[in-house]
C-alpha positions as CSV (number, residue, x, y, z in Angstrom):
1,X,0.0,-61.9,103.3
2,X,3.5,-63.1,104.4
3,X,6.1,-60.7,106.0
4,X,8.6,-59.9,103.4
5,X,10.5,-56.9,105.1
6,X,11.5,-57.0,108.9
7,X,13.5,-54.7,111.0
8,X,14.4,-55.9,114.5
9,X,16.0,-53.1,116.7
10,X,17.9,-52.1,113.6
11,X,20.4,-49.5,114.6
12,X,22.9,-47.4,112.5
13,X,25.5,-45.2,114.5
14,X,28.2,-43.2,112.7
15,X,30.8,-42.4,115.2
16,X,28.9,-40.6,117.9
17,X,25.8,-39.9,115.7
18,X,22.8,-42.3,115.8
19,X,21.2,-42.3,112.4
20,X,18.8,-45.0,113.1
21,X,17.8,-46.2,116.6
22,X,16.3,-49.5,117.3
23,X,13.9,-49.6,114.3
24,X,11.2,-52.5,114.5
25,X,9.0,-53.0,111.7
26,X,7.3,-55.6,109.5
27,X,6.1,-55.2,106.1
28,X,3.9,-57.6,104.0
29,X,4.1,-58.8,100.5
30,X,1.9,-56.6,98.3
31,X,2.3,-53.5,100.8
32,X,3.3,-50.2,99.7
33,X,4.9,-48.7,102.7
34,X,5.9,-44.8,102.6
35,X,8.1,-43.4,105.0
36,X,8.1,-39.7,105.8
37,X,10.6,-37.5,107.6
38,X,12.7,-34.6,107.4
39,X,16.2,-34.7,105.8
40,X,18.4,-36.7,108.3
41,X,15.4,-38.4,109.9
42,X,16.8,-41.9,109.0
43,X,14.8,-42.6,105.8
44,X,17.7,-43.3,103.4
45,X,19.8,-45.0,106.2
46,X,16.9,-47.5,106.7
47,X,16.9,-48.2,102.8
48,X,20.6,-48.4,102.7
49,X,20.6,-51.0,105.5
50,X,17.9,-53.1,103.8
51,X,19.8,-53.0,100.4
52,X,23.3,-54.1,102.4
53,X,25.0,-50.8,101.4
54,X,25.4,-50.3,105.1
55,X,26.2,-52.7,108.0
56,X,23.8,-52.5,110.9
57,X,25.4,-51.3,114.3
58,X,22.7,-53.3,116.0
59,X,19.8,-55.4,115.4
60,X,19.1,-56.8,112.1
61,X,17.2,-56.3,108.7
62,X,15.5,-59.5,107.2
63,X,14.2,-60.0,103.8
64,X,11.8,-63.0,103.6
65,X,13.6,-64.1,106.6
66,X,17.0,-63.9,105.4
67,X,19.3,-61.5,107.3
68,X,20.7,-58.8,105.2
69,X,24.5,-58.4,105.2
70,X,26.7,-56.4,102.9
71,X,27.7,-58.5,99.8
72,X,24.9,-61.1,100.7
73,X,24.1,-62.2,96.9
74,X,20.7,-64.2,98.3
75,X,19.2,-60.9,99.6
76,X,20.6,-58.7,96.8
77,X,18.6,-60.8,94.2
78,X,15.4,-60.2,96.0
79,X,15.5,-56.4,95.8
80,X,15.6,-53.5,93.3
81,X,16.5,-49.8,94.1
82,X,15.1,-46.8,92.3
83,X,17.1,-43.8,93.6
84,X,15.8,-40.1,93.4
85,X,17.9,-39.7,90.3
86,X,17.9,-43.0,88.1
87,X,21.3,-43.8,86.8
88,X,21.2,-45.0,83.3
89,X,23.1,-44.5,80.1
90,X,22.0,-41.5,78.3
91,X,23.6,-42.6,74.9
92,X,21.6,-45.8,75.0
93,X,17.7,-46.3,74.4
94,X,15.3,-47.1,77.0
95,X,15.2,-50.9,75.7
96,X,19.1,-51.1,75.5
97,X,19.4,-49.8,79.0
98,X,16.8,-52.5,80.1
99,X,18.8,-55.1,78.3
100,X,22.0,-54.1,79.8
101,X,21.0,-54.1,83.4
102,X,18.9,-57.3,83.0
103,X,21.9,-59.1,81.7
104,X,24.0,-57.7,84.6
105,X,21.4,-59.4,86.9
106,X,21.7,-62.6,85.0
107,X,18.8,-62.5,82.9
108,X,18.5,-62.6,79.2
109,X,15.3,-61.5,77.3
110,X,14.0,-61.3,74.0
111,X,13.2,-57.9,72.4
112,X,9.4,-58.6,72.6
113,X,10.0,-59.4,76.4
114,X,11.7,-56.3,77.0
115,X,9.2,-54.2,75.3
116,X,6.5,-56.0,77.4
117,X,8.4,-55.0,80.6
118,X,8.7,-51.3,79.6
119,X,5.1,-51.1,78.6
120,X,4.1,-52.5,82.1
121,X,6.1,-49.9,83.7
122,X,4.2,-47.4,81.9
123,X,6.6,-46.2,79.4
124,X,5.0,-45.4,75.9
125,X,6.0,-47.6,73.0
126,X,7.3,-44.8,70.8
127,X,9.9,-44.1,73.6
128,X,11.5,-47.6,73.8
129,X,13.9,-46.9,71.1
130,X,14.6,-43.2,72.0
131,X,18.0,-42.3,73.5
132,X,17.7,-41.8,77.3
133,X,19.2,-38.2,76.9
134,X,15.8,-37.3,75.4
135,X,13.8,-38.8,78.6
136,X,12.2,-36.8,81.1
137,X,12.6,-37.7,84.9
138,X,9.4,-39.7,84.9
139,X,10.3,-41.6,81.8
140,X,13.7,-42.6,83.4
141,X,11.9,-43.8,86.5
142,X,9.7,-45.9,84.4
143,X,12.9,-47.6,82.8
144,X,14.0,-48.0,86.5
145,X,10.8,-49.9,87.3
146,X,11.0,-52.1,84.1
147,X,14.4,-53.1,85.4
148,X,13.1,-54.1,88.7
149,X,10.3,-56.0,87.0
150,X,12.7,-57.8,84.7
151,X,14.9,-58.7,87.8
152,X,11.8,-60.2,89.3
153,X,12.5,-58.4,92.4
154,X,10.3,-59.3,95.4
155,X,10.9,-55.7,96.9
156,X,11.4,-52.3,95.3
157,X,13.0,-49.7,97.3
158,X,12.3,-46.1,96.3
159,X,14.0,-42.9,97.5
160,X,12.0,-39.6,96.8
161,X,10.4,-41.1,93.5
162,X,8.1,-38.3,92.9
163,X,10.5,-35.6,93.5
164,X,10.3,-33.2,90.4
165,X,7.5,-34.9,88.7
166,X,4.5,-33.1,87.5
167,X,1.0,-34.1,88.6
168,X,0.3,-36.2,85.7
169,X,3.6,-38.0,85.8
170,X,3.0,-38.6,89.5
171,X,-0.4,-40.2,88.7
172,X,1.0,-42.3,86.3
173,X,3.6,-43.4,88.8
174,X,1.1,-44.1,91.4
175,X,-0.9,-46.3,89.1
176,X,2.3,-48.3,88.3
177,X,3.1,-48.8,91.8
178,X,-0.5,-49.9,92.7
179,X,-0.4,-52.4,89.9
180,X,2.8,-53.7,91.3
181,X,1.7,-54.2,94.5
182,X,-1.5,-56.1,93.2
183,X,1.0,-58.5,91.6
184,X,2.4,-59.2,95.0
185,X,5.3,-56.9,95.1
186,X,6.4,-55.0,98.0
187,X,7.4,-51.4,97.6
188,X,9.2,-49.4,100.5
189,X,9.3,-45.7,99.5
190,X,11.0,-42.8,101.3
191,X,9.3,-39.5,100.4
192,X,8.5,-35.9,101.4
193,X,5.4,-36.0,99.2
194,X,2.5,-36.4,102.1
195,X,-0.2,-36.3,99.6
196,X,1.0,-38.9,97.4
197,X,1.9,-40.9,100.1
198,X,-1.8,-41.1,101.5
199,X,-2.8,-41.9,97.8
200,X,-0.2,-44.6,96.9
201,X,0.5,-46.2,100.3
202,X,-1.3,-48.8,102.3
203,X,0.8,-47.7,105.5
204,X,2.8,-44.6,106.2
205,X,5.5,-44.3,108.9
206,X,7.1,-40.9,110.1
207,X,10.5,-40.8,111.3
208,X,12.2,-38.2,113.5
209,X,15.8,-38.2,114.4
210,X,16.3,-41.9,113.7
211,X,13.2,-43.1,115.4
212,X,10.0,-44.3,113.9
213,X,7.4,-42.4,116.0
214,X,4.2,-43.1,114.1
215,X,2.7,-45.6,111.8
216,X,-0.7,-45.1,110.3
217,X,-3.0,-47.0,107.9
218,X,-3.8,-44.7,105.0
219,X,-7.5,-46.0,104.8
220,X,-7.9,-44.4,108.2
221,X,-6.3,-41.0,107.8
222,X,-6.7,-38.1,105.3
223,X,-3.8,-36.0,103.7
224,X,-4.7,-33.2,105.8
225,X,-4.8,-35.3,109.0
226,X,-1.5,-36.7,108.1
227,X,-0.1,-33.1,107.3
228,X,-1.0,-32.2,110.7
229,X,0.3,-35.1,112.4
230,X,3.5,-34.8,110.4
231,X,3.9,-31.1,111.4
232,X,3.3,-31.8,115.2
233,X,5.9,-34.7,114.9
234,X,8.7,-32.7,113.3
């Protein structure tokens, strides 16, 4: 599979503090890459650099071979972002939120197409027309995933997506991620959830103080082994 995300000596320095230090990493189409690390390890900084929210202090971030720069419309079209708390309009329904954000991205879909996106993201049909103020966190995330699908994003970045989800919602989320990856989408996920990372990810990285110190294939490591490696690292 082709390389979709690439970091080449990617560095970000805030005054005297190095938040990310010479990160080099390649992630392929259809891969779910999970990034573990304590708060302040550099996970969110990495995501923000790929999204173009921050400018690199050194090195570069590439999406499908195009260098990411703040305001670069070409790379912004390729990505979608699902933060820990999905920011949607509580007074609108799920389908109305999806329609609104799809139009912002330059797409216009029929009601049937919008409902198909929501269903693909795992949102039950009887919730499509309910106001977001009645949604659980897991349901709001599904709308966020539907927006990424409607945008036809090549890469979906997620920051702590399973935080606050119950086991059932986590299992549903995992199934949706695997289906997206099977469709060729690339998922980059920052998380503290070691056990879900092993379950959903194809590879897992561990960051410490702005550096990527370990990368493991999930096929070759158990959750307990990863937990031990993580504890030894941090």
